[in-house]
N, CA and C atoms as a LAMMPS dump frame, in Angstrom:
ITEM: TIMESTEP
0
ITEM: NUMBER OF ATOMS
576
ITEM: BOX BOUNDS ff ff ff
-5.0000000000000000e+02 5.0000000000000000e+02
-5.0000000000000000e+02 5.0000000000000000e+02
-5.0000000000000000e+02 5.0000000000000000e+02
ITEM: ATOMS id mol type element x y z
1 1 1 N -37.745 -423.685 -216.949
2 1 2 C -36.802 -423.953 -215.897
3 1 3 C -37.216 -423.188 -214.668
4 2 1 N -37.037 -423.782 -213.584
5 2 2 C -37.454 -423.227 -212.313
6 2 3 C -36.255 -422.629 -211.603
7 3 1 N -36.404 -421.399 -211.075
8 3 2 C -35.299 -420.746 -210.356
9 3 3 C -35.501 -420.935 -208.868
10 4 1 N -34.411 -421.257 -208.242
11 4 2 C -34.493 -421.449 -206.798
12 4 3 C -34.076 -420.16 -206.128
13 5 1 N -34.829 -419.78 -205.161
14 5 2 C -34.581 -418.539 -204.453
15 5 3 C -33.751 -418.83 -203.227
16 6 1 N -32.646 -418.131 -203.022
17 6 2 C -31.801 -418.307 -201.839
18 6 3 C -32.326 -417.433 -200.715
19 7 1 N -32.135 -417.878 -199.505
20 7 2 C -32.528 -417.02 -198.396
21 7 3 C -31.703 -415.745 -198.426
22 8 1 N -32.217 -414.672 -197.81
23 8 2 C -31.55 -413.361 -197.835
24 8 3 C -30.148 -413.411 -197.287
25 9 1 N -29.917 -414.066 -196.243
26 9 2 C -28.58 -414.095 -195.651
27 9 3 C -27.627 -414.812 -196.571
28 10 1 N -28.066 -415.818 -197.254
29 10 2 C -27.184 -416.541 -198.161
30 10 3 C -26.82 -415.636 -199.334
31 11 1 N -27.777 -414.832 -199.852
32 11 2 C -27.496 -413.908 -200.952
33 11 3 C -26.524 -412.837 -200.53
34 12 1 N -26.66 -412.34 -199.29
35 12 2 C -25.765 -411.301 -198.787
36 12 3 C -24.361 -411.848 -198.63
37 13 1 N -24.254 -413.104 -198.166
38 13 2 C -22.932 -413.726 -197.993
39 13 3 C -22.288 -413.911 -199.355
40 14 1 N -23.051 -414.335 -200.346
41 14 2 C -22.509 -414.55 -201.684
42 14 3 C -22.018 -413.236 -202.279
43 15 1 N -22.74 -412.146 -202.065
44 15 2 C -22.333 -410.835 -202.573
45 15 3 C -21.054 -410.373 -201.902
46 16 1 N -20.929 -410.571 -200.587
47 16 2 C -19.73 -410.175 -199.85
48 16 3 C -18.528 -410.963 -200.325
49 17 1 N -18.691 -412.259 -200.535
50 17 2 C -17.578 -413.103 -201
51 17 3 C -17.139 -412.647 -202.385
52 18 1 N -18.081 -412.351 -203.262
53 18 2 C -17.74 -411.918 -204.614
54 18 3 C -16.992 -410.593 -204.584
55 19 1 N -17.414 -409.67 -203.74
56 19 2 C -16.745 -408.369 -203.633
57 19 3 C -15.342 -408.545 -203.088
58 20 1 N -15.169 -409.421 -202.101
59 20 2 C -13.846 -409.664 -201.523
60 20 3 C -12.926 -410.268 -202.56
61 21 1 N -13.427 -411.207 -203.343
62 21 2 C -12.606 -411.828 -204.38
63 21 3 C -12.2 -410.797 -205.427
64 22 1 N -13.134 -409.941 -205.795
65 22 2 C -12.809 -408.926 -206.79
66 22 3 C -11.765 -407.943 -206.276
67 23 1 N -11.9 -407.471 -205.037
68 23 2 C -10.942 -406.499 -204.525
69 23 3 C -9.606 -407.143 -204.253
70 24 1 N -9.592 -408.381 -203.858
71 24 2 C -8.298 -409.018 -203.618
72 24 3 C -7.629 -409.32 -204.943
73 25 1 N -8.386 -409.616 -205.992
74 25 2 C -7.803 -409.855 -207.296
75 25 3 C -7.214 -408.572 -207.849
76 26 1 N -7.846 -407.439 -207.595
77 26 2 C -7.341 -406.152 -208.078
78 26 3 C -6.205 -405.653 -207.212
79 27 1 N -6.191 -406.009 -205.986
80 27 2 C -5.211 -405.468 -205.061
81 27 3 C -3.978 -406.328 -204.915
82 28 1 N -3.818 -407.338 -205.682
83 28 2 C -2.598 -408.121 -205.632
84 28 3 C -2.674 -409.272 -204.653
85 29 1 N -3.822 -409.608 -204.134
86 29 2 C -3.976 -410.796 -203.307
87 29 3 C -3.737 -410.575 -201.842
88 30 1 N -3.663 -409.368 -201.372
89 30 2 C -3.452 -409.103 -199.95
90 30 3 C -4.763 -409.262 -199.221
91 31 1 N -4.859 -410.253 -198.367
92 31 2 C -6.079 -410.499 -197.594
93 31 3 C -5.802 -410.342 -196.121
94 32 1 N -4.927 -409.408 -195.771
95 32 2 C -4.551 -409.229 -194.378
96 32 3 C -5.621 -408.57 -193.55
97 33 1 N -6.691 -408.198 -194.174
98 33 2 C -7.774 -407.558 -193.444
99 33 3 C -7.709 -406.052 -193.492
100 34 1 N -6.679 -405.51 -194.135
101 34 2 C -6.582 -404.058 -194.275
102 34 3 C -7.669 -403.583 -195.227
103 35 1 N -8.221 -402.406 -194.979
104 35 2 C -9.29 -401.927 -195.856
105 35 3 C -8.77 -401.721 -197.272
106 36 1 N -9.553 -402.091 -198.219
107 36 2 C -9.192 -401.94 -199.623
108 36 3 C -9.647 -400.569 -200.105
109 37 1 N -8.83 -399.95 -200.945
110 37 2 C -9.177 -398.662 -201.53
111 37 3 C -9.615 -398.894 -202.968
112 38 1 N -10.769 -398.408 -203.28
113 38 2 C -11.294 -398.546 -204.629
114 38 3 C -11.438 -397.144 -205.216
115 39 1 N -10.833 -396.932 -206.385
116 39 2 C -10.926 -395.633 -207.058
117 39 3 C -11.914 -395.752 -208.194
118 40 1 N -12.848 -394.809 -208.21
119 40 2 C -13.863 -394.805 -209.248
120 40 3 C -13.695 -393.532 -210.073
121 41 1 N -13.57 -393.652 -211.372
122 41 2 C -13.478 -392.503 -212.261
123 41 3 C -14.815 -392.357 -212.963
124 42 1 N -15.519 -391.274 -212.656
125 42 2 C -16.831 -391.111 -213.284
126 42 3 C -16.682 -390.74 -214.756
127 43 1 N -17.614 -391.139 -215.527
128 43 2 C -17.677 -390.759 -216.929
129 43 3 C -18.733 -389.676 -217.054
130 44 1 N -18.292 -388.522 -217.576
131 44 2 C -19.201 -387.389 -217.719
132 44 3 C -19.591 -387.284 -219.176
133 45 1 N -20.851 -387.249 -219.403
134 45 2 C -21.332 -387.022 -220.759
135 45 3 C -22.056 -385.689 -220.764
136 46 1 N -21.483 -384.733 -221.5
137 46 2 C -22.078 -383.397 -221.552
138 46 3 C -22.628 -383.161 -222.942
139 47 1 N -23.749 -382.547 -222.975
140 47 2 C -24.299 -382.192 -224.284
141 47 3 C -23.789 -380.805 -224.65
142 48 1 N -23.511 -380.621 -225.906
143 48 2 C -23.029 -379.314 -226.368
144 48 3 C -24.142 -378.288 -226.232
145 49 1 N -23.746 -377.091 -225.747
146 49 2 C -24.74 -376.032 -225.633
147 49 3 C -25.009 -375.452 -227.007
148 50 1 N -26.216 -375.085 -227.269
149 50 2 C -26.503 -374.506 -228.584
150 50 3 C -25.79 -373.166 -228.725
151 51 1 N -25.397 -372.814 -229.953
152 51 2 C -24.734 -371.52 -230.131
153 51 3 C -25.674 -370.396 -229.741
154 52 1 N -25.074 -369.303 -229.23
155 52 2 C -25.937 -368.186 -228.822
156 52 3 C -26.698 -367.646 -230.024
157 53 1 N -27.926 -367.309 -229.777
158 53 2 C -28.735 -366.75 -230.857
159 53 3 C -28.318 -365.309 -231.096
160 54 1 N -28.441 -364.833 -232.336
161 54 2 C -28.066 -363.444 -232.614
162 54 3 C -28.874 -362.498 -231.733
163 55 1 N -28.15 -361.56 -231.17
164 55 2 C -28.78 -360.604 -230.258
165 55 3 C -29.257 -359.386 -231.028
166 56 1 N -30.275 -358.796 -230.534
167 56 2 C -30.771 -357.579 -231.177
168 56 3 C -29.845 -356.401 -230.895
169 57 1 N -28.919 -356.555 -229.947
170 57 2 C -27.971 -355.493 -229.632
171 57 3 C -26.583 -355.874 -230.139
172 58 1 N -26.488 -356.422 -231.355
173 58 2 C -25.199 -356.813 -231.904
174 58 3 C -24.369 -355.561 -232.203
175 59 1 N -23.078 -355.81 -232.415
176 59 2 C -22.14 -354.721 -232.682
177 59 3 C -22.537 -353.978 -233.962
178 60 1 N -22.365 -352.659 -233.978
179 60 2 C -22.676 -351.919 -235.201
180 60 3 C -21.674 -352.272 -236.295
181 61 1 N -22.11 -352.204 -237.521
182 61 2 C -21.243 -352.494 -238.66
183 61 3 C -20.201 -351.395 -238.801
184 62 1 N -19.058 -351.774 -239.364
185 62 2 C -17.997 -350.795 -239.607
186 62 3 C -18.539 -349.713 -240.542
187 63 1 N -18.128 -348.466 -240.326
188 63 2 C -18.663 -347.376 -241.152
189 63 3 C -18.176 -347.468 -242.593
190 64 1 N -19.011 -347.049 -243.502
191 64 2 C -18.629 -346.992 -244.913
192 64 3 C -18.542 -345.531 -245.331
193 65 1 N -17.761 -345.303 -246.346
194 65 2 C -17.507 -343.939 -246.802
195 65 3 C -18.493 -343.515 -247.878
196 66 1 N -18.921 -342.259 -247.783
197 66 2 C -19.769 -341.666 -248.814
198 66 3 C -18.939 -341.07 -249.951
199 67 1 N -17.617 -341.054 -249.814
200 67 2 C -16.771 -340.39 -250.807
201 67 3 C -15.804 -341.357 -251.494
202 68 1 N -16.097 -342.65 -251.434
203 68 2 C -15.248 -343.645 -252.09
204 68 3 C -15.183 -343.346 -253.58
205 69 1 N -13.982 -343.429 -254.132
206 69 2 C -13.786 -343.117 -255.546
207 69 3 C -13.101 -341.777 -255.753
208 70 1 N -13.092 -340.933 -254.735
209 70 2 C -12.395 -339.648 -254.807
210 70 3 C -11.002 -339.817 -254.206
211 71 1 N -10.054 -339.022 -254.672
212 71 2 C -8.721 -338.998 -254.061
213 71 3 C -8.632 -337.883 -253.014
214 72 1 N -9.449 -336.829 -253.198
215 72 2 C -9.453 -335.683 -252.288
216 72 3 C -10.883 -335.185 -252.09
217 73 1 N -11.068 -334.478 -250.973
218 73 2 C -12.326 -333.772 -250.752
219 73 3 C -12 -332.534 -249.938
220 74 1 N -12.933 -331.602 -249.93
221 74 2 C -12.682 -330.312 -249.292
222 74 3 C -13.978 -329.784 -248.697
223 75 1 N -13.878 -329.216 -247.503
224 75 2 C -15.045 -328.619 -246.863
225 75 3 C -14.804 -328.366 -245.399
226 76 1 N -15.887 -328.384 -244.625
227 76 2 C -15.828 -328.132 -243.186
228 76 3 C -16.247 -329.405 -242.461
229 77 1 N -15.461 -329.797 -241.462
230 77 2 C -15.822 -330.942 -240.621
231 77 3 C -16.875 -330.448 -239.633
232 78 1 N -18.079 -330.998 -239.743
233 78 2 C -19.186 -330.533 -238.896
234 78 3 C -19.356 -331.369 -237.631
235 79 1 N -18.892 -332.613 -237.68
236 79 2 C -19.084 -333.503 -236.539
237 79 3 C -18.061 -334.636 -236.606
238 80 1 N -17.658 -335.12 -235.437
239 80 2 C -16.776 -336.287 -235.336
240 80 3 C -17.429 -337.25 -234.357
241 81 1 N -17.5 -338.528 -234.75
242 81 2 C -18.103 -339.537 -233.875
243 81 3 C -17.311 -340.827 -233.969
244 82 1 N -17.706 -341.809 -233.162
245 82 2 C -17.102 -343.141 -233.187
246 82 3 C -18.173 -344.129 -233.633
247 83 1 N -17.855 -344.96 -234.616
248 83 2 C -18.761 -346.009 -235.075
249 83 3 C -17.954 -347.303 -235.142
250 84 1 N -18.353 -348.294 -234.342
251 84 2 C -17.664 -349.596 -234.308
252 84 3 C -16.171 -349.424 -234.064
253 85 1 N -15.819 -348.486 -233.196
254 85 2 C -14.413 -348.267 -232.84
255 85 3 C -13.613 -347.469 -233.857
256 86 1 N -14.271 -346.892 -234.838
257 86 2 C -13.592 -346.113 -235.882
258 86 3 C -14.068 -344.667 -235.795
259 87 1 N -13.107 -343.722 -235.832
260 87 2 C -13.487 -342.306 -235.887
261 87 3 C -14.081 -342.002 -237.256
262 88 1 N -15.138 -341.207 -237.247
263 88 2 C -15.836 -340.847 -238.479
264 88 3 C -16.068 -339.334 -238.466
265 89 1 N -15.76 -338.677 -239.589
266 89 2 C -16.049 -337.247 -239.703
267 89 3 C -17.215 -337.059 -240.668
268 90 1 N -18.005 -336.046 -240.397
269 90 2 C -19.051 -335.607 -241.319
270 90 3 C -18.504 -334.353 -241.994
271 91 1 N -18.434 -334.401 -243.315
272 91 2 C -17.853 -333.308 -244.088
273 91 3 C -18.937 -332.582 -244.873
274 92 1 N -19.024 -331.264 -244.638
275 92 2 C -19.886 -330.401 -245.442
276 92 3 C -19.017 -329.923 -246.602
277 93 1 N -19.255 -330.445 -247.807
278 93 2 C -18.392 -330.171 -248.959
279 93 3 C -18.529 -328.73 -249.437
280 94 1 N -17.364 -328.109 -249.716
281 94 2 C -17.297 -326.751 -250.228
282 94 3 C -16.681 -326.781 -251.623
283 95 1 N -16.843 -325.684 -252.357
284 95 2 C -16.138 -325.494 -253.629
285 95 3 C -15.042 -324.45 -253.406
286 96 1 N -13.966 -324.565 -254.177
287 96 2 C -12.843 -323.634 -254.062
288 96 3 C -12.743 -322.836 -255.358
289 97 1 N -13.066 -321.548 -255.263
290 97 2 C -12.944 -320.655 -256.425
291 97 3 C -13.609 -321.239 -257.652
292 98 1 N -12.86 -321.26 -258.743
293 98 2 C -13.373 -321.77 -260.019
294 98 3 C -12.891 -323.198 -260.285
295 99 1 N -12.34 -323.863 -259.292
296 99 2 C -11.854 -325.233 -259.491
297 99 3 C -13.06 -326.177 -259.575
298 100 1 N -13.147 -326.919 -260.667
299 100 2 C -14.242 -327.88 -260.838
300 100 3 C -14.118 -328.991 -259.786
301 101 1 N -15.278 -329.472 -259.318
302 101 2 C -15.262 -330.521 -258.293
303 101 3 C -14.531 -331.774 -258.769
304 102 1 N -14.654 -332.13 -260.042
305 102 2 C -13.966 -333.325 -260.551
306 102 3 C -12.453 -333.156 -260.488
307 103 1 N -11.97 -331.943 -260.767
308 103 2 C -10.519 -331.682 -260.675
309 103 3 C -10.072 -331.713 -259.222
310 104 1 N -10.853 -331.091 -258.336
311 104 2 C -10.512 -331.116 -256.903
312 104 3 C -10.515 -332.564 -256.391
313 105 1 N -11.493 -333.37 -256.788
314 105 2 C -11.59 -334.765 -256.342
315 105 3 C -10.399 -335.589 -256.804
316 106 1 N -9.831 -335.248 -257.971
317 106 2 C -8.7 -336.004 -258.512
318 106 3 C -7.349 -335.466 -258.049
319 107 1 N -7.204 -334.124 -257.98
320 107 2 C -5.895 -333.513 -257.759
321 107 3 C -5.739 -332.767 -256.436
322 108 1 N -6.832 -332.497 -255.731
323 108 2 C -6.745 -331.729 -254.499
324 108 3 C -6.565 -330.251 -254.77
325 109 1 N -5.976 -329.545 -253.807
326 109 2 C -5.697 -328.111 -253.93
327 109 3 C -4.226 -327.874 -253.645
328 110 1 N -3.656 -326.89 -254.314
329 110 2 C -2.239 -326.561 -254.088
330 110 3 C -2.073 -325.6 -252.917
331 111 1 N -3.046 -324.75 -252.696
332 111 2 C -2.939 -323.705 -251.68
333 111 3 C -3.143 -324.261 -250.272
334 112 1 N -2.386 -323.718 -249.321
335 112 2 C -2.581 -324.039 -247.906
336 112 3 C -3.036 -322.811 -247.116
337 113 1 N -3.072 -321.655 -247.83
338 113 2 C -3.516 -320.411 -247.197
339 113 3 C -4.288 -319.583 -248.236
340 114 1 N -4.953 -318.573 -247.735
341 114 2 C -5.542 -317.558 -248.604
342 114 3 C -5.514 -316.249 -247.827
343 115 1 N -5.639 -315.157 -248.569
344 115 2 C -5.619 -313.833 -247.941
345 115 3 C -6.774 -313.015 -248.494
346 116 1 N -7.403 -312.261 -247.612
347 116 2 C -8.529 -311.437 -248.051
348 116 3 C -9.817 -312.244 -248.062
349 117 1 N -10.603 -311.987 -249.106
350 117 2 C -11.907 -312.645 -249.216
351 117 3 C -11.728 -314.157 -249.393
352 118 1 N -12.537 -314.92 -248.679
353 118 2 C -12.455 -316.381 -248.761
354 118 3 C -12.778 -316.857 -250.178
355 119 1 N -11.931 -317.726 -250.752
356 119 2 C -12.153 -318.203 -252.121
357 119 3 C -13.081 -319.425 -252.202
358 120 1 N -13.741 -319.749 -251.124
359 120 2 C -14.587 -320.941 -251.125
360 120 3 C -16.049 -320.578 -250.912
361 121 1 N -16.92 -321.524 -251.306
362 121 2 C -18.358 -321.35 -251.114
363 121 3 C -18.958 -322.661 -250.634
364 122 1 N -20.003 -322.532 -249.836
365 122 2 C -20.781 -323.692 -249.424
366 122 3 C -22.072 -323.664 -250.235
367 123 1 N -22.17 -324.548 -251.205
368 123 2 C -23.32 -324.528 -252.095
369 123 3 C -24.49 -325.371 -251.597
370 124 1 N -24.263 -326.198 -250.567
371 124 2 C -25.344 -327.033 -250.056
372 124 3 C -25.103 -327.314 -248.578
373 125 1 N -25.638 -326.488 -247.708
374 125 2 C -25.416 -326.621 -246.259
375 125 3 C -26.195 -327.782 -245.642
376 126 1 N -27.127 -328.374 -246.384
377 126 2 C -27.957 -329.442 -245.825
378 126 3 C -27.374 -330.839 -246.026
379 127 1 N -26.367 -330.986 -246.857
380 127 2 C -25.832 -332.293 -247.212
381 127 3 C -24.423 -332.453 -246.64
382 128 1 N -24.197 -333.543 -245.922
383 128 2 C -22.857 -333.855 -245.433
384 128 3 C -22.477 -335.256 -245.908
385 129 1 N -21.181 -335.553 -245.87
386 129 2 C -20.655 -336.83 -246.334
387 129 3 C -19.914 -337.512 -245.185
388 130 1 N -20.2 -338.802 -244.994
389 130 2 C -19.562 -339.582 -243.94
390 130 3 C -18.226 -340.093 -244.453
391 131 1 N -17.162 -339.821 -243.662
392 131 2 C -15.812 -340.228 -244.057
393 131 3 C -15.128 -340.884 -242.851
394 132 1 N -14.91 -342.217 -242.898
395 132 2 C -14.164 -342.866 -241.814
396 132 3 C -12.704 -342.402 -241.827
397 133 1 N -12.086 -342.363 -240.662
398 133 2 C -10.683 -341.962 -240.533
399 133 3 C -9.839 -343.234 -240.482
400 134 1 N -8.86 -343.343 -241.385
401 134 2 C -7.982 -344.516 -241.435
402 134 3 C -7.061 -344.528 -240.213
403 135 1 N -6.654 -345.73 -239.789
404 135 2 C -5.674 -345.846 -238.705
405 135 3 C -4.4 -345.116 -239.112
406 136 1 N -3.841 -344.359 -238.195
407 136 2 C -2.59 -343.649 -238.447
408 136 3 C -2.726 -342.429 -239.342
409 137 1 N -3.939 -341.929 -239.528
410 137 2 C -4.132 -340.746 -240.376
411 137 3 C -3.346 -339.563 -239.831
412 138 1 N -2.777 -338.75 -240.747
413 138 2 C -2.022 -337.555 -240.362
414 138 3 C -2.956 -336.36 -240.477
415 139 1 N -3.151 -335.683 -239.348
416 139 2 C -4.029 -334.518 -239.306
417 139 3 C -3.21 -333.331 -238.812
418 140 1 N -3.194 -332.251 -239.61
419 140 2 C -2.403 -331.07 -239.264
420 140 3 C -3.287 -329.832 -239.184
421 141 1 N -2.966 -329.003 -238.204
422 141 2 C -3.611 -327.704 -238.047
423 141 3 C -2.598 -326.637 -238.452
424 142 1 N -3.005 -325.751 -239.375
425 142 2 C -2.148 -324.652 -239.839
426 142 3 C -2.763 -323.335 -239.387
427 143 1 N -1.898 -322.444 -238.902
428 143 2 C -2.35 -321.131 -238.464
429 143 3 C -1.468 -320.076 -239.109
430 144 1 N -2.114 -319.064 -239.679
431 144 2 C -1.378 -317.982 -240.332
432 144 3 C -1.419 -316.748 -239.433
433 145 1 N -0.247 -316.324 -238.964
434 145 2 C -0.154 -315.125 -238.137
435 145 3 C -0.218 -313.896 -239.032
436 146 1 N 0.526 -313.94 -240.141
437 146 2 C 0.538 -312.848 -241.119
438 146 3 C 0.946 -313.436 -242.466
439 147 1 N 0.529 -312.797 -243.544
440 147 2 C 0.791 -313.325 -244.884
441 147 3 C 2.274 -313.443 -245.182
442 148 1 N 3.104 -312.58 -244.57
443 148 2 C 4.544 -312.646 -244.832
444 148 3 C 5.282 -313.526 -243.824
445 149 1 N 4.565 -314.209 -242.981
446 149 2 C 5.163 -315.115 -241.975
447 149 3 C 4.929 -316.567 -242.398
448 150 1 N 5.823 -317.459 -241.992
449 150 2 C 5.568 -318.874 -242.292
450 150 3 C 4.373 -319.394 -241.482
451 151 1 N 3.703 -320.383 -242.016
452 151 2 C 2.594 -320.995 -241.296
453 151 3 C 3.075 -321.649 -240.011
454 152 1 N 2.284 -321.541 -238.983
455 152 2 C 2.527 -322.308 -237.762
456 152 3 C 1.732 -323.598 -237.908
457 153 1 N 2.39 -324.733 -237.77
458 153 2 C 1.751 -326.025 -238.006
459 153 3 C 2.01 -326.957 -236.841
460 154 1 N 0.966 -327.71 -236.484
461 154 2 C 1.109 -328.732 -235.434
462 154 3 C 0.144 -329.879 -235.722
463 155 1 N 0.412 -331.024 -235.129
464 155 2 C -0.505 -332.165 -235.247
465 155 3 C -1.8 -331.834 -234.527
466 156 1 N -2.874 -332.398 -235.007
467 156 2 C -4.19 -332.143 -234.409
468 156 3 C -5.007 -333.434 -234.447
469 157 1 N -6.197 -333.349 -233.898
470 157 2 C -7.135 -334.469 -233.937
471 157 3 C -8.299 -334.1 -234.851
472 158 1 N -9.035 -335.102 -235.266
473 158 2 C -10.225 -334.841 -236.084
474 158 3 C -11.205 -333.957 -235.325
475 159 1 N -11.333 -334.167 -234.032
476 159 2 C -12.241 -333.355 -233.205
477 159 3 C -11.828 -331.879 -233.232
478 160 1 N -10.521 -331.617 -233.208
479 160 2 C -10.054 -330.221 -233.276
480 160 3 C -10.443 -329.575 -234.602
481 161 1 N -10.435 -330.345 -235.691
482 161 2 C -10.84 -329.786 -236.983
483 161 3 C -12.304 -329.359 -236.958
484 162 1 N -13.13 -330.123 -236.25
485 162 2 C -14.557 -329.788 -236.156
486 162 3 C -14.785 -328.539 -235.317
487 163 1 N -13.834 -328.198 -234.47
488 163 2 C -13.992 -327.048 -233.577
489 163 3 C -13.344 -325.761 -234.107
490 164 1 N -12.783 -325.781 -235.313
491 164 2 C -12.115 -324.592 -235.855
492 164 3 C -13.129 -323.515 -236.225
493 165 1 N -12.684 -322.265 -236.109
494 165 2 C -13.503 -321.114 -236.483
495 165 3 C -13.027 -320.562 -237.818
496 166 1 N -13.899 -319.773 -238.458
497 166 2 C -13.5 -319.091 -239.681
498 166 3 C -12.372 -318.126 -239.358
499 167 1 N -11.445 -317.881 -240.179
500 167 2 C -11.289 -318.341 -241.553
501 167 3 C -10.373 -319.571 -241.671
502 168 1 N -10.25 -320.357 -240.607
503 168 2 C -9.344 -321.511 -240.635
504 168 3 C -10.079 -322.844 -240.654
505 169 1 N -11.371 -322.832 -240.84
506 169 2 C -12.149 -324.047 -240.611
507 169 3 C -12.334 -324.949 -241.823
508 170 1 N -11.905 -324.536 -243.011
509 170 2 C -12.037 -325.444 -244.149
510 170 3 C -10.856 -326.404 -244.18
511 171 1 N -11.132 -327.62 -244.656
512 171 2 C -10.148 -328.701 -244.557
513 171 3 C -10.041 -329.429 -245.893
514 172 1 N -8.809 -329.673 -246.331
515 172 2 C -8.549 -330.519 -247.495
516 172 3 C -8.172 -331.894 -246.958
517 173 1 N -8.88 -332.929 -247.412
518 173 2 C -8.572 -334.286 -246.961
519 173 3 C -8.156 -335.146 -248.153
520 174 1 N -7.193 -336.011 -247.915
521 174 2 C -6.787 -337.015 -248.904
522 174 3 C -7.432 -338.333 -248.491
523 175 1 N -7.808 -339.131 -249.489
524 175 2 C -8.564 -340.363 -249.248
525 175 3 C -7.848 -341.568 -249.859
526 176 1 N -8.008 -342.723 -249.207
527 176 2 C -7.481 -343.958 -249.796
528 176 3 C -8.53 -344.569 -250.727
529 177 1 N -8.242 -345.736 -251.284
530 177 2 C -9.162 -346.332 -252.257
531 177 3 C -10.478 -346.802 -251.644
532 178 1 N -10.555 -346.856 -250.309
533 178 2 C -11.806 -347.198 -249.627
534 178 3 C -12.586 -345.955 -249.198
535 179 1 N -12.06 -344.772 -249.519
536 179 2 C -12.731 -343.53 -249.152
537 179 3 C -12.492 -343.128 -247.706
538 180 1 N -11.4 -343.629 -247.111
539 180 2 C -11.064 -343.273 -245.726
540 180 3 C -10.082 -342.103 -245.711
541 181 1 N -10.255 -341.212 -244.759
542 181 2 C -9.385 -340.06 -244.591
543 181 3 C -7.998 -340.539 -244.175
544 182 1 N -6.973 -340.207 -244.971
545 182 2 C -5.589 -340.566 -244.625
546 182 3 C -4.793 -339.352 -244.176
547 183 1 N -5.093 -338.177 -244.74
548 183 2 C -4.477 -336.928 -244.279
549 183 3 C -5.539 -335.835 -244.296
550 184 1 N -5.342 -334.865 -243.429
551 184 2 C -6.243 -333.704 -243.38
552 184 3 C -5.428 -332.487 -243
553 185 1 N -5.623 -331.412 -243.751
554 185 2 C -4.954 -330.134 -243.481
555 185 3 C -5.986 -329.034 -243.61
556 186 1 N -6.049 -328.186 -242.585
557 186 2 C -6.951 -327.043 -242.731
558 186 3 C -6.289 -326 -243.634
559 187 1 N -7.107 -325.203 -244.303
560 187 2 C -6.637 -324.116 -245.158
561 187 3 C -6.778 -322.841 -244.335
562 188 1 N -5.64 -322.246 -243.998
563 188 2 C -5.64 -321.1 -243.082
564 188 3 C -5.852 -319.787 -243.836
565 189 1 N -6.747 -318.966 -243.297
566 189 2 C -6.942 -317.619 -243.823
567 189 3 C -5.983 -316.667 -243.116
568 190 1 N -5.207 -315.913 -243.896
569 190 2 C -4.228 -314.988 -243.323
570 190 3 C -4.851 -313.603 -243.178
571 191 1 N -4.548 -312.939 -242.066
572 191 2 C -5.063 -311.575 -241.903
573 191 3 C -4.5 -310.647 -242.972
574 192 1 N -5.303 -309.647 -243.339
575 192 2 C -4.762 -308.643 -244.248
576 192 3 C -5.481 -308.44 -245.504
């Protein structure tokens, strides 16, 4: 079949007539010569961005406890730091008198003070244990003015426990089932 080619002006006239018919059909048939408004809504096709690749500077993992399985521990807080938004203490474990470590780990200590020679020993100054601090942990500082006086007690921070001097610097801590510090009390040495 042979196609007949229309002259350019005839093609332009045909296109104009078709556009006028289309706009008048959409506009309700008003051919008063007023300009027609045509609204075009674009269709946007967006490709999903690939998920970000793991960064080498990702958030540090939550701290884990070196003392999980114990109910209590005792020693000197040597350092306090923050890991993944959690306070963490480093505990240098001490022994108390003749109390076996297994008994101390299960039952804690009854004493909150001592008088005279310190009843504790540090048997390994090179080893410390990481202990995360639980949210809402109760930390108390006890000070003994004299053996016949009541203890002076106030709330404290883990950092304050790390800054204590002898003979008030040893701390008894209670632990939850995850090995997190829930309470801490220093054992105060009384003068005399």
